[in-house]
N, C-alpha and C positions, 0 to 999 in steps of 0.2 A: 662615554664609550657607546658605540652603536650596538644595536640589538641585531644579531645575526639569525635568530630563530623565530621572529615574529612576522606573521602575515595574517591579515584579517580581511575576509571578504564576506559581505552579507548580501542577501537577496530579499528585498522587500521586508526587512526586519527593523529598519530605522524609521522612526516617525519624524518626518521633516517638519511637522506642525509644531513640534516641541523644540524650543530654543536649545542649542547644544550647550552643555556645561563647560565653562572655561577653566582651564588650568593655568591660564595666563592672566595678566592684569587688564587686558582689553577684551571687549565683548566679541563673541564669535557669532557668525550667522551662516546659514546654509546658502550655498551658491545657487543662483537662479539659472545658471547655464552649466552645461556639462564640460568636463575636461576634453580638450581636442581629441585625445586618443579614444574617448568614449563616443564622441559625436559621430565618428565614422562608422560606428557599430549600431547606432539607433535603428531599430526595426529589423535588424539582421537575426539570423538563426545561428546558434553555436553548433558546429558540426563535429568538432573534436577539441580535446584538451591535452596539453602537454605540461609536464613538470619541467621547469628549467633549472639547470644546475651550473655552478661555476667552481673552478679549482681555486681553493684558498691556500696560499703558500706563505709560510713564515720562515725567516732566516735568523739563526742565532747570531747576534752581534759579536759575541766573544769567540764563536767558532763558525766562520762563514761556510764551512762544509756541512754543518748541521742544518739541514733543510727538512721541514715537515710540510706535507701536503694532505689535504682532505677535500673531498667533493661535498659541497653544501647545496641543498635544495634552495633555490633563490626565489622561485615564483611559479606562476601559472600563465601559459599562453592559451587564450581562448580563441580558437580559429572560427571565424564566421564566414557566411557566404559572401560577405562584402570585403572583409579584411581580417581584423582580429584585434585583440588587445592583450598586452603583456602586463600583468599585475605582479610586481616584484618587491622584494624587501629592499628598501632604500634606507636602511639602518633605523632612524627614528620615525620613519613614516613609510607608507606604501608608495611605490612609484608606479606610474602608468606610462605605457608607450604603445603607439600604434604600429611600431616596427616589429616584424617577425624576428624572434631571437635567432642569433646565429649559432653555428656549430663549428668549433675549432678545437685546438688543443687545450683551451682553458674554459670553454663554454660548451654546454651540450643540453639536450632535452630528451625526454622519454615520453611516449604516449601513455595516457591514463585510460 
């Protein structure tokens, strides 16, 4: 089952000179190139942050009229002077996107 409440962001706290410890059977290594969502932000200045949220809905299989909804904080949008990056919970890992999060009936954001 995925994790809905984990998001980890660090700022200059990971020593990339140290080999990452593997929880899998194959060796891990640090990437020499950045994720495309991060490349567009290199050298930019962050001018605002927003917490992103989404509506999580469950339906009772035995009683289709029994519907539960809750808004979950999903991630952070870091707006920069060039574009921005959305760091979000992708269940068992962090997700990255260069697309500005949308706002509709199931997704929203609030300024921090």
